[in-house]
py3Dmol code that shows the C-alpha trace and the ligand (Angstrom):
import py3Dmol

protein = """\
ATOM      1  CA  MET A   1      80.920  74.839  74.629  1.00  0.00           C
ATOM      2  CA  THR A   2      82.504  76.917  77.570  1.00  0.00           C
ATOM      3  CA  ALA A   3      80.453  77.363  80.586  1.00  0.00           C
ATOM      4  CA  ALA A   4      78.727  80.748  81.056  1.00  0.00           C
ATOM      5  CA  PRO A   5      80.914  83.146  83.198  1.00  0.00           C
ATOM      6  CA  ARG A   6      80.142  83.459  86.865  1.00  0.00           C
ATOM      7  CA  ARG A   7      78.118  86.535  87.522  1.00  0.00           C
ATOM      8  CA  VAL A   8      79.887  88.788  90.132  1.00  0.00           C
ATOM      9  CA  ALA A   9      78.284  91.555  92.205  1.00  0.00           C
ATOM     10  CA  ILE A  10      80.580  93.826  94.171  1.00  0.00           C
ATOM     11  CA  LEU A  11      79.461  95.916  97.182  1.00  0.00           C
ATOM     12  CA  ILE A  12      81.343  99.085  98.024  1.00  0.00           C
ATOM     13  CA  SER A  13      81.052 102.050 100.386  1.00  0.00           C
ATOM     14  CA  GLY A  14      83.606 104.439  99.116  1.00  0.00           C
ATOM     15  CA  GLY A  15      86.300 104.910  96.478  1.00  0.00           C
ATOM     16  CA  GLY A  16      86.232 101.243  95.474  1.00  0.00           C
ATOM     17  CA  SER A  17      89.834 100.760  94.600  1.00  0.00           C
ATOM     18  CA  ASN A  18      89.514  96.980  95.158  1.00  0.00           C
ATOM     19  CA  MET A  19      86.349  96.966  93.147  1.00  0.00           C
ATOM     20  CA  LEU A  20      88.287  98.549  90.259  1.00  0.00           C
ATOM     21  CA  ARG A  21      91.018  95.825  90.261  1.00  0.00           C
ATOM     22  CA  LEU A  22      88.347  93.187  90.418  1.00  0.00           C
ATOM     23  CA  VAL A  23      86.504  94.607  87.501  1.00  0.00           C
ATOM     24  CA  GLU A  24      89.678  95.155  85.550  1.00  0.00           C
ATOM     25  CA  SER A  25      90.701  91.493  86.091  1.00  0.00           C
ATOM     26  CA  MET A  26      87.518  89.865  84.824  1.00  0.00           C
ATOM     27  CA  VAL A  27      88.472  89.885  81.091  1.00  0.00           C
ATOM     28  CA  GLY A  28      89.438  87.485  78.416  1.00  0.00           C
ATOM     29  CA  ASP A  29      89.512  83.751  79.682  1.00  0.00           C
ATOM     30  CA  HIS A  30      88.713  84.835  83.315  1.00  0.00           C
ATOM     31  CA  PRO A  31      85.817  82.652  84.467  1.00  0.00           C
ATOM     32  CA  ALA A  32      83.722  85.532  85.872  1.00  0.00           C
ATOM     33  CA  ARG A  33      82.327  88.809  84.824  1.00  0.00           C
ATOM     34  CA  PRO A  34      81.078  91.793  86.795  1.00  0.00           C
ATOM     35  CA  VAL A  35      77.238  92.277  86.627  1.00  0.00           C
ATOM     36  CA  LEU A  36      76.741  94.902  89.420  1.00  0.00           C
ATOM     37  CA  VAL A  37      78.451  97.477  91.619  1.00  0.00           C
ATOM     38  CA  LEU A  38      76.232  98.261  94.479  1.00  0.00           C
ATOM     39  CA  SER A  39      76.853 100.864  97.254  1.00  0.00           C
ATOM     40  CA  ASN A  40      75.247 101.853 100.659  1.00  0.00           C
ATOM     41  CA  ASP A  41      76.158 105.361  99.787  1.00  0.00           C
ATOM     42  CA  PRO A  42      74.866 107.118  96.576  1.00  0.00           C
ATOM     43  CA  ALA A  43      77.727 109.489  96.643  1.00  0.00           C
ATOM     44  CA  ALA A  44      80.403 106.628  96.776  1.00  0.00           C
ATOM     45  CA  THR A  45      82.955 107.808  94.200  1.00  0.00           C
ATOM     46  CA  GLY A  46      83.484 104.118  93.193  1.00  0.00           C
ATOM     47  CA  LEU A  47      80.099 104.107  91.430  1.00  0.00           C
ATOM     48  CA  GLU A  48      81.066 106.578  88.746  1.00  0.00           C
ATOM     49  CA  LYS A  49      84.221 104.700  88.266  1.00  0.00           C
ATOM     50  CA  ALA A  50      82.241 101.453  87.674  1.00  0.00           C
ATOM     51  CA  ARG A  51      79.890 103.125  85.264  1.00  0.00           C
ATOM     52  CA  ALA A  52      82.981 104.449  83.382  1.00  0.00           C
ATOM     53  CA  LEU A  53      84.101 100.722  82.980  1.00  0.00           C
ATOM     54  CA  GLY A  54      80.695  99.844  81.671  1.00  0.00           C
ATOM     55  CA  VAL A  55      79.449  98.044  84.780  1.00  0.00           C
ATOM     56  CA  PRO A  56      75.668  98.542  85.916  1.00  0.00           C
ATOM     57  CA  THR A  57      75.551 100.374  89.282  1.00  0.00           C
ATOM     58  CA  ALA A  58      72.957 100.829  92.050  1.00  0.00           C
ATOM     59  CA  ALA A  59      72.899 102.514  95.496  1.00  0.00           C
ATOM     60  CA  VAL A  60      70.811 102.014  98.565  1.00  0.00           C
ATOM     61  CA  ASP A  61      71.418 104.778 101.043  1.00  0.00           C
ATOM     62  CA  HIS A  62      71.479 103.139 104.542  1.00  0.00           C
ATOM     63  CA  ARG A  63      70.799 106.365 106.368  1.00  0.00           C
ATOM     64  CA  PRO A  64      67.089 106.609 106.014  1.00  0.00           C
ATOM     65  CA  PHE A  65      66.889 103.068 107.709  1.00  0.00           C
ATOM     66  CA  ALA A  66      68.677 104.244 110.624  1.00  0.00           C
ATOM     67  CA  GLY A  67      68.723 101.358 113.179  1.00  0.00           C
ATOM     68  CA  ASP A  68      66.458  99.103 111.122  1.00  0.00           C
ATOM     69  CA  ARG A  69      69.166  96.887 109.770  1.00  0.00           C
ATOM     70  CA  ALA A  70      66.558  94.279 108.299  1.00  0.00           C
ATOM     71  CA  ALA A  71      64.703  96.997 106.458  1.00  0.00           C
ATOM     72  CA  PHE A  72      67.965  98.297 104.884  1.00  0.00           C
ATOM     73  CA  GLU A  73      68.942  94.830 103.898  1.00  0.00           C
ATOM     74  CA  ALA A  74      65.615  94.217 102.269  1.00  0.00           C
ATOM     75  CA  ALA A  75      66.069  97.340 100.146  1.00  0.00           C
ATOM     76  CA  LEU A  76      69.633  96.206  99.273  1.00  0.00           C
ATOM     77  CA  LEU A  77      68.569  92.836  98.172  1.00  0.00           C
ATOM     78  CA  GLN A  78      66.232  94.331  95.581  1.00  0.00           C
ATOM     79  CA  PRO A  79      69.023  95.300  93.003  1.00  0.00           C
ATOM     80  CA  LEU A  80      71.294  92.654  94.238  1.00  0.00           C
ATOM     81  CA  LEU A  81      69.032  89.837  93.452  1.00  0.00           C
ATOM     82  CA  ALA A  82      67.813  91.467  90.253  1.00  0.00           C
ATOM     83  CA  ALA A  83      71.514  91.030  89.052  1.00  0.00           C
ATOM     84  CA  ARG A  84      71.308  87.253  89.580  1.00  0.00           C
ATOM     85  CA  PRO A  85      74.933  87.034  91.123  1.00  0.00           C
ATOM     86  CA  ASP A  86      76.594  83.754  91.491  1.00  0.00           C
ATOM     87  CA  ILE A  87      79.315  85.447  93.658  1.00  0.00           C
ATOM     88  CA  VAL A  88      79.115  88.571  95.826  1.00  0.00           C
ATOM     89  CA  CYS A  89      82.383  90.434  96.712  1.00  0.00           C
ATOM     90  CA  LEU A  90      82.500  92.794  99.535  1.00  0.00           C
ATOM     91  CA  ALA A  91      85.166  95.373  98.735  1.00  0.00           C
ATOM     92  CA  GLY A  92      85.541  98.276 101.124  1.00  0.00           C
ATOM     93  CA  PHE A  93      81.940  97.591 102.173  1.00  0.00           C
ATOM     94  CA  MET A  94      81.561  99.203 105.564  1.00  0.00           C
ATOM     95  CA  ARG A  95      78.224  97.953 106.840  1.00  0.00           C
ATOM     96  CA  VAL A  96      77.781  94.837 109.054  1.00  0.00           C
ATOM     97  CA  LEU A  97      75.457  92.357 107.527  1.00  0.00           C
ATOM     98  CA  THR A  98      72.980  90.284 109.497  1.00  0.00           C
ATOM     99  CA  PRO A  99      73.226  86.362 109.565  1.00  0.00           C
ATOM    100  CA  ASP A 100      70.079  86.235 107.590  1.00  0.00           C
ATOM    101  CA  PHE A 101      71.478  88.274 104.731  1.00  0.00           C
ATOM    102  CA  VAL A 102      74.845  86.326 104.820  1.00  0.00           C
ATOM    103  CA  ALA A 103      72.959  82.961 104.885  1.00  0.00           C
ATOM    104  CA  ARG A 104      71.400  83.922 101.317  1.00  0.00           C
ATOM    105  CA  PHE A 105      74.919  83.861  99.928  1.00  0.00           C
ATOM    106  CA  ALA A 106      76.402  81.091 102.075  1.00  0.00           C
ATOM    107  CA  GLY A 107      79.666  79.781 100.487  1.00  0.00           C
ATOM    108  CA  ARG A 108      79.563  82.447  97.649  1.00  0.00           C
ATOM    109  CA  MET A 109      80.175  85.826  99.465  1.00  0.00           C
ATOM    110  CA  LEU A 110      83.730  87.049  99.879  1.00  0.00           C
ATOM    111  CA  ASN A 111      85.291  89.955 101.731  1.00  0.00           C
ATOM    112  CA  ILE A 112      88.743  91.575 101.935  1.00  0.00           C
ATOM    113  CA  HIS A 113      90.024  92.513 105.337  1.00  0.00           C
ATOM    114  CA  PRO A 114      93.190  94.552 106.006  1.00  0.00           C
ATOM    115  CA  SER A 115      94.774  92.236 108.543  1.00  0.00           C
ATOM    116  CA  LEU A 116      96.306  88.809 108.827  1.00  0.00           C
ATOM    117  CA  LEU A 117      93.144  87.155 110.276  1.00  0.00           C
ATOM    118  CA  PRO A 118      92.464  85.907 112.828  1.00  0.00           C
ATOM    119  CA  LYS A 119      94.539  88.689 114.175  1.00  0.00           C
ATOM    120  CA  TYR A 120      92.665  92.131 114.251  1.00  0.00           C
ATOM    121  CA  PRO A 121      89.136  91.530 113.156  1.00  0.00           C
ATOM    122  CA  GLY A 122      87.132  94.746 113.089  1.00  0.00           C
ATOM    123  CA  LEU A 123      88.451  98.199 112.688  1.00  0.00           C
ATOM    124  CA  HIS A 124      91.900 100.235 113.028  1.00  0.00           C
ATOM    125  CA  THR A 125      93.797  97.087 112.013  1.00  0.00           C
ATOM    126  CA  HIS A 126      97.005  98.868 111.095  1.00  0.00           C
ATOM    127  CA  GLN A 127      97.284 100.965 114.239  1.00  0.00           C
ATOM    128  CA  ARG A 128      96.599  97.830 116.264  1.00  0.00           C
ATOM    129  CA  ALA A 129      99.410  95.974 114.383  1.00  0.00           C
ATOM    130  CA  LEU A 130     101.780  98.949 115.072  1.00  0.00           C
ATOM    131  CA  ASP A 131     100.759  99.243 118.720  1.00  0.00           C
ATOM    132  CA  ALA A 132     101.431  95.521 119.191  1.00  0.00           C
ATOM    133  CA  GLY A 133     104.989  95.915 117.524  1.00  0.00           C
ATOM    134  CA  ASP A 134     104.240  93.333 114.942  1.00  0.00           C
ATOM    135  CA  ALA A 135     107.026  92.721 112.331  1.00  0.00           C
ATOM    136  CA  GLU A 136     104.551  92.090 109.494  1.00  0.00           C
ATOM    137  CA  ALA A 137     101.028  92.888 108.539  1.00  0.00           C
ATOM    138  CA  GLY A 138      98.791  92.182 105.592  1.00  0.00           C
ATOM    139  CA  CYS A 139      95.340  91.362 104.297  1.00  0.00           C
ATOM    140  CA  THR A 140      93.029  88.451 104.084  1.00  0.00           C
ATOM    141  CA  VAL A 141      90.302  87.417 101.617  1.00  0.00           C
ATOM    142  CA  HIS A 142      87.812  85.279 103.367  1.00  0.00           C
ATOM    143  CA  GLU A 143      84.288  83.657 103.016  1.00  0.00           C
ATOM    144  CA  VAL A 144      81.810  85.777 104.692  1.00  0.00           C
ATOM    145  CA  THR A 145      79.987  83.907 107.533  1.00  0.00           C
ATOM    146  CA  ALA A 146      77.651  85.126 110.293  1.00  0.00           C
ATOM    147  CA  ASP A 147      80.763  85.800 112.538  1.00  0.00           C
ATOM    148  CA  LEU A 148      82.223  89.062 111.430  1.00  0.00           C
ATOM    149  CA  ASP A 149      85.707  88.738 109.808  1.00  0.00           C
ATOM    150  CA  ALA A 150      85.890  85.055 110.768  1.00  0.00           C
ATOM    151  CA  GLY A 151      85.056  82.924 107.722  1.00  0.00           C
ATOM    152  CA  PRO A 152      87.481  80.523 106.086  1.00  0.00           C
ATOM    153  CA  ALA A 153      90.471  82.198 104.614  1.00  0.00           C
ATOM    154  CA  LEU A 154      90.734  82.000 100.818  1.00  0.00           C
ATOM    155  CA  GLY A 155      94.034  83.985 100.559  1.00  0.00           C
ATOM    156  CA  GLN A 156      96.564  86.104 102.591  1.00  0.00           C
ATOM    157  CA  ALA A 157      99.149  88.628 101.561  1.00  0.00           C
ATOM    158  CA  ARG A 158     101.870  89.730 103.906  1.00  0.00           C
ATOM    159  CA  VAL A 159     103.950  92.993 104.078  1.00  0.00           C
ATOM    160  CA  PRO A 160     106.773  93.987 106.382  1.00  0.00           C
ATOM    161  CA  VAL A 161     106.147  96.534 109.004  1.00  0.00           C
ATOM    162  CA  LEU A 162     109.082  99.124 108.622  1.00  0.00           C
ATOM    163  CA  PRO A 163     110.690 101.392 111.132  1.00  0.00           C
ATOM    164  CA  GLY A 164     108.780 104.621 111.365  1.00  0.00           C
ATOM    165  CA  ASP A 165     105.581 103.206 109.880  1.00  0.00           C
ATOM    166  CA  SER A 166     102.484 105.157 110.624  1.00  0.00           C
ATOM    167  CA  ALA A 167      98.897 103.629 110.202  1.00  0.00           C
ATOM    168  CA  ASP A 168      98.816 105.610 106.914  1.00  0.00           C
ATOM    169  CA  SER A 169     102.158 104.228 105.386  1.00  0.00           C
ATOM    170  CA  LEU A 170     101.276 100.638 106.564  1.00  0.00           C
ATOM    171  CA  SER A 171      97.767 101.030 105.128  1.00  0.00           C
ATOM    172  CA  ALA A 172      99.165 102.045 101.785  1.00  0.00           C
ATOM    173  CA  ARG A 173     101.558  99.076 101.606  1.00  0.00           C
ATOM    174  CA  VAL A 174      98.786  96.622 102.572  1.00  0.00           C
ATOM    175  CA  LEU A 175      96.305  98.272 100.140  1.00  0.00           C
ATOM    176  CA  ALA A 176      98.843  97.685  97.141  1.00  0.00           C
ATOM    177  CA  MET A 177      98.771  93.931  98.222  1.00  0.00           C
ATOM    178  CA  GLU A 178      94.938  93.957  98.536  1.00  0.00           C
ATOM    179  CA  HIS A 179      94.786  95.036  94.934  1.00  0.00           C
ATOM    180  CA  ARG A 180      96.929  91.912  93.934  1.00  0.00           C
ATOM    181  CA  LEU A 181      95.361  89.378  96.318  1.00  0.00           C
ATOM    182  CA  TYR A 182      91.614  89.864  95.763  1.00  0.00           C
ATOM    183  CA  PRO A 183      91.732  89.513  91.980  1.00  0.00           C
ATOM    184  CA  ALA A 184      93.940  86.329  92.505  1.00  0.00           C
ATOM    185  CA  VAL A 185      91.464  84.768  94.957  1.00  0.00           C
ATOM    186  CA  LEU A 186      88.442  85.676  92.725  1.00  0.00           C
ATOM    187  CA  ARG A 187      89.757  84.001  89.723  1.00  0.00           C
ATOM    188  CA  ARG A 188      90.502  80.870  91.611  1.00  0.00           C
ATOM    189  CA  PHE A 189      87.240  80.903  93.402  1.00  0.00           C
ATOM    190  CA  ALA A 190      85.085  81.531  90.329  1.00  0.00           C
ATOM    191  CA  ALA A 191      87.005  78.525  88.723  1.00  0.00           C
ATOM    192  CA  GLY A 192      85.846  76.350  91.648  1.00  0.00           C
ATOM    193  CA  ASP A 193      89.246  76.143  93.275  1.00  0.00           C
ATOM    194  CA  ARG A 194      89.220  77.042  96.937  1.00  0.00           C
ATOM    195  CA  THR A 195      93.062  76.409  97.497  1.00  0.00           C
ATOM    196  CA  PRO A 196      94.163  79.431  99.507  1.00  0.00           C
ATOM    197  CA  VAL A 197      96.244  82.068  97.597  1.00  0.00           C
ATOM    198  CA  SER A 198      99.394  83.134  99.414  1.00  0.00           C
ATOM    199  CA  LEU A 199     101.437  86.226  98.542  1.00  0.00           C
ATOM    200  CA  PRO A 200     104.137  87.262  98.017  1.00  0.00           C
TER     201      PRO A 200
END
"""
ligand_1 = """\
14
LIG
C 90.581 99.193 102.403
O 91.409 99.609 103.554
C 90.234 97.767 102.513
O 91.175 96.986 103.241
C 88.986 97.747 103.235
O 88.298 99.001 102.843
C 89.297 99.919 102.548
C 88.983 100.789 101.282
O 88.870 99.808 100.204
N 88.122 96.501 102.979
P 88.498 100.269 98.865
O 89.523 101.308 98.347
O 87.176 101.049 98.916
O 88.455 99.110 97.978
"""
view = py3Dmol.view(width=600, height=400)
view.addModel(protein, "pdb")
view.setStyle({"model": 0}, {"cartoon": {"style": "trace"}})
view.addModel(ligand_1, "xyz")
view.setStyle({"model": 1}, {"stick": {}})
view.zoomTo()
view.show()
C-alpha cells in the first residue's frame, strides 16, 4: 500500500512559470500532487495555465484589503485550508506574509528566491548582484519562516554572471535554473528528505 501523495498548494502572483514546472513535475511516482493554485491577483495569467492542466484554482484580490494584511490573509486562508495542503509552495508570490500566517504552515511552506541567499534578500536581486560585480548569481529554495527570505535553504542553483549582462539577461539565466531547482527540491521535500539540492 503506497502512502497517499502529499497535497501541494501553490501560491502565485503572475505568470506562474515556476508553478507550471512544479505542476508538470508531480506525475508518475512523484510523492506529491498539486491540489490548488491560488493567487492574490484574479488576473494572474498563471491561473488559466493551471486550469488548463486540470489543477483547481482560486484567487483572493489583495487590493480591497489595502493595508489590512490580517484581513487579506484571513480571506486567503479560506480556499487554502479548504484544499487541505500538506505543503505550500510560494512561486512568484509577491505579497509578504505575516508571522501568524507563516506559523500555520511551519516547516511545510517553501519559497523560491532569485539570489544566492543570504545574499540579496528582498527585491531587485539581479541588479544588486551586477552592481556588486559578482562573478556568479543564482536562486535559492528555502523554508519560509517569519524572517523574510531567511529560512533554512533546501536548495541552491548557481549561474555565471557574463560580461555585458543586464538585469534582464541575468534574470532569464537564473529563471531557467529556478525551473530545474524548485521541482528537484519539492520532490525530495515531499519524500521527507531535507538534504539540500545543489545545481548544476
Ligand atoms: C521569478 O523571478 C522568481 O524568481 C520570483 O518570482 C519571479 C516570477 O516567477 N520568485 P514566476 O514566473 O511567476 O514563477
